[in-house]
C-alpha positions as MATLAB code, in Angstrom:
seq = 'MAHPQVVQALPDKELHYFDRFYAGGFTAADVAAYHSYFPRRGEQQTGEWTPLYMSAPWIPPLLSRAAPQARLLVLLRDPVERYLSALELNAKVAARRGAPLSRYGPLEAFSRGFYHRQLVDLLRYFDRSQLLLLQYERCNADPRPELRRTYEFLGLGDVGFTPNLSAHPRAQPDKPTLDDGARAAYASAYRDDVRALIAAFPEIDVTLWPNFAHLTQRATAR';
ca = [
       0.114    0.046   -0.023;
       1.508    3.171   -1.053;
      -0.140    5.541    1.223;
       2.223    7.983    2.846;
       1.175    6.958    6.385;
       2.121    3.260    5.634;
       5.487    1.802    6.028;
       6.525   -1.217    3.890;
       8.777   -2.998    6.515;
       9.303   -6.032    4.499;
      10.916   -6.638    1.028;
       7.993   -9.078    0.334;
       4.509   -8.418    1.465;
       4.042  -12.052    2.341;
       6.060  -12.948    5.770;
       4.620  -16.358    6.225;
       5.782  -16.135    9.935;
       3.342  -18.494   11.296;
       3.453  -21.178    8.818;
       6.184  -23.263   10.512;
       4.141  -23.566   13.978;
       1.722  -26.175   12.342;
       2.798  -28.614   15.495;
       2.644  -25.976   18.057;
       5.574  -24.535   20.212;
       4.866  -20.926   19.489;
       6.696  -19.027   22.527;
       6.691  -15.537   23.882;
      10.138  -15.330   22.126;
       8.250  -15.887   18.830;
       6.005  -13.065   19.628;
       8.713  -10.696   20.057;
      10.490  -11.953   17.007;
       7.357  -11.387   15.136;
       7.097   -7.822   16.520;
      10.567   -7.092   15.385;
       9.474   -7.326   11.709;
       7.422   -4.149   12.159;
       9.117   -0.987   13.529;
       7.001    2.132   13.727;
       7.413    5.608   13.850;
       4.808    8.019   15.324;
       1.529    7.751   13.484;
       2.851    5.307   10.744;
       1.313    2.074   10.388;
       2.713   -1.072    8.958;
       1.821   -4.809    8.497;
       2.071   -7.595    6.184;
      -0.225   -9.536    3.614;
      -0.179  -13.505    3.861;
      -3.105  -15.040    2.502;
      -2.360  -18.428    3.936;
      -3.081  -17.111    7.240;
      -6.863  -17.420    7.228;
      -6.938  -20.967    5.472;
      -4.446  -22.539    8.046;
      -6.564  -23.502   11.379;
      -3.296  -23.144   13.658;
      -2.526  -19.533   12.431;
      -5.610  -17.404   13.807;
      -4.981  -18.396   17.601;
      -1.319  -17.698   17.223;
      -1.983  -14.476   15.249;
      -4.261  -13.300   18.169;
      -1.450  -13.982   20.656;
       1.127  -12.047   18.613;
      -1.106   -8.913   17.614;
      -4.383   -9.120   19.608;
      -5.338   -5.555   18.302;
      -4.646   -6.075   14.504;
      -6.958   -4.906   12.043;
      -7.389   -7.579    9.300;
      -8.034   -7.049    5.755;
      -9.556  -10.150    3.764;
      -9.780   -9.857   -0.067;
     -12.354  -12.627   -1.223;
     -12.749  -13.719   -4.959;
     -15.133  -16.038   -6.622;
     -13.816  -19.242   -5.154;
     -13.795  -20.965   -8.698;
     -11.794  -18.265  -10.200;
      -9.630  -17.863   -7.146;
      -8.850  -21.703   -7.591;
      -7.880  -20.989  -11.091;
      -5.582  -18.169  -10.347;
      -3.871  -20.294   -7.671;
      -3.439  -23.180  -10.175;
      -1.440  -20.591  -12.423;
       0.498  -19.207   -9.861;
       1.670  -22.486   -8.454;
       2.473  -23.733  -12.113;
       4.643  -20.718  -12.579;
       6.325  -21.265   -9.393;
       7.025  -24.906  -10.315;
       8.152  -23.967  -13.472;
      10.737  -21.635  -12.257;
      12.190  -24.524  -10.315;
      12.240  -26.543  -13.259;
       9.484  -29.042  -11.698;
       6.061  -30.129  -12.681;
       2.930  -28.830  -10.820;
       2.676  -30.850   -7.659;
       0.015  -33.631   -7.523;
      -1.174  -31.981   -4.311;
      -1.486  -28.352   -5.933;
      -5.004  -28.517   -7.252;
      -6.428  -30.094   -4.010;
      -4.758  -27.650   -1.679;
      -5.728  -24.603   -4.109;
      -9.233  -25.947   -3.853;
      -9.415  -26.183   -0.237;
      -8.735  -22.650    0.177;
     -11.889  -21.510   -1.363;
     -13.981  -22.307    1.571;
     -14.100  -18.777    2.813;
     -17.219  -18.984    5.490;
     -15.639  -21.666    7.354;
     -12.188  -19.913    7.338;
     -13.887  -16.420    8.694;
     -15.712  -18.464   11.327;
     -12.455  -19.692   12.606;
     -10.896  -16.427   12.373;
     -13.589  -14.549   14.257;
     -13.091  -16.998   17.231;
     -10.074  -15.039   18.037;
     -10.634  -11.485   16.666;
     -13.706   -9.251   17.259;
     -15.791   -8.553   13.941;
     -14.998   -4.773   14.185;
     -11.246   -5.720   13.612;
     -12.108   -7.410    9.989;
     -12.818   -5.620    6.848;
     -13.983   -7.780    3.884;
     -13.022   -6.624    0.395;
     -14.031   -8.439   -2.895;
     -11.530   -8.609   -5.461;
     -13.846   -8.176   -8.351;
     -15.114   -4.750   -6.684;
     -11.513   -3.535   -6.113;
     -10.632   -4.353   -9.870;
     -13.543   -2.739  -11.467;
     -13.821    0.456   -9.078;
     -10.817    0.427   -6.992;
     -10.897    4.149   -5.660;
     -13.995    3.715   -3.375;
     -12.589    0.229   -2.068;
      -9.156    2.297   -1.256;
     -11.241    4.929    0.797;
     -12.970    2.163    2.781;
      -9.479    0.574    3.367;
      -7.971    3.902    4.635;
     -10.865    4.660    6.759;
     -10.752    1.184    8.259;
      -7.221    1.468    9.102;
      -7.541    4.833   10.672;
      -5.500    6.885    7.951;
      -5.473   10.238    7.117;
      -5.882   11.618    3.594;
      -8.574    8.839    2.757;
      -8.830   10.467   -0.735;
      -5.136    9.431   -1.537;
      -4.774    7.400   -4.554;
      -1.702    5.574   -5.700;
      -0.626    4.769   -8.991;
      -2.998    1.974   -9.959;
      -1.487    1.203  -13.377;
       1.584    0.099  -11.534;
      -0.241   -3.322  -10.601;
      -1.739   -5.001  -13.825;
      -4.712   -7.049  -13.004;
      -4.984   -9.320  -16.085;
      -4.410  -12.863  -15.753;
      -4.034  -14.086  -19.656;
      -2.706  -17.567  -18.559;
      -5.356  -18.810  -16.428;
      -6.263  -22.524  -16.871;
      -9.663  -23.473  -18.240;
     -12.204  -25.996  -17.220;
     -14.710  -27.540  -19.309;
     -18.290  -27.286  -18.321;
     -18.442  -30.569  -16.188;
     -15.429  -29.595  -13.978;
     -16.568  -25.856  -13.524;
     -20.044  -27.246  -12.536;
     -18.519  -29.842  -10.094;
     -16.320  -27.135   -8.295;
     -19.203  -24.556   -8.265;
     -21.430  -27.416   -6.588;
     -18.700  -28.319   -3.951;
     -18.316  -24.678   -2.985;
     -22.120  -23.646   -3.022;
     -23.098  -24.249    0.569;
     -20.253  -22.537    1.759;
     -20.919  -19.370   -0.393;
     -24.649  -19.657    0.689;
     -23.629  -19.579    4.364;
     -20.964  -16.617    3.438;
     -23.415  -14.349    1.831;
     -25.999  -15.045    4.792;
     -23.289  -14.284    7.478;
     -21.747  -11.266    5.584;
     -24.288   -9.303    3.592;
     -21.541   -6.993    2.298;
     -20.635   -9.341   -0.105;
     -22.289   -8.995   -3.369;
     -22.436  -12.534   -5.003;
     -23.619  -11.086   -8.265;
     -19.984  -10.234   -8.838;
     -19.082  -13.731   -8.743;
     -20.182  -15.451  -12.278;
     -20.027  -18.862  -10.786;
     -22.490  -18.242   -7.960;
     -24.651  -15.255   -9.175;
     -27.600  -17.427   -9.487;
     -27.637  -17.995   -5.632;
     -29.194  -14.321   -5.305;
     -31.602  -15.078   -8.041;
     -32.962  -17.857   -6.366;
     -33.121  -16.290   -2.797;
     -35.116  -13.412   -4.532;
     -37.380  -15.959   -6.279;
     -38.325  -17.634   -2.721;
];
């Protein structure tokens, strides 16, 4: 985030600090080590952006111990489209290593699309007021209002500040394709979780998700 009150403390926005504690062993020294990544001066704010934190069940309780007052940004995308985007990224990472896509990669990417379950787990450890839900599709189509919402949520001044949006291209020309049967299978698998999500979090506009927009139509018909 390029806002003048936000300091990028890390060379990469994804720290993945808590990944290794999947078997436990998180100590007060580990809390202190986490804090050392984020020096602050005056009113400046800093943080990290590691998407894995929400989908890994051991991480929310550890994050709440290390940063109980943190403000959490969660960006959601149509689960099927997010799945395809993850496959694209995993394939590129594997290619850079000279290896094929892991046979477990598609299943791991699929499991991370069950947003409602993950948010329920996260909110066991953080108050709802500490969480801002954003939608990828809305941010992509009209980023300025979503930037303002984010600045306001973080308590930043100059909520009208707009960075160079052209510096972050949003096209993904190499996403894998699904045949009709595969797409229907994925959408069916995610459907109940998406229904629970939009019931619990009405700020989610499911009409922006092409694979699930029909869920709103059915609810209206009732």
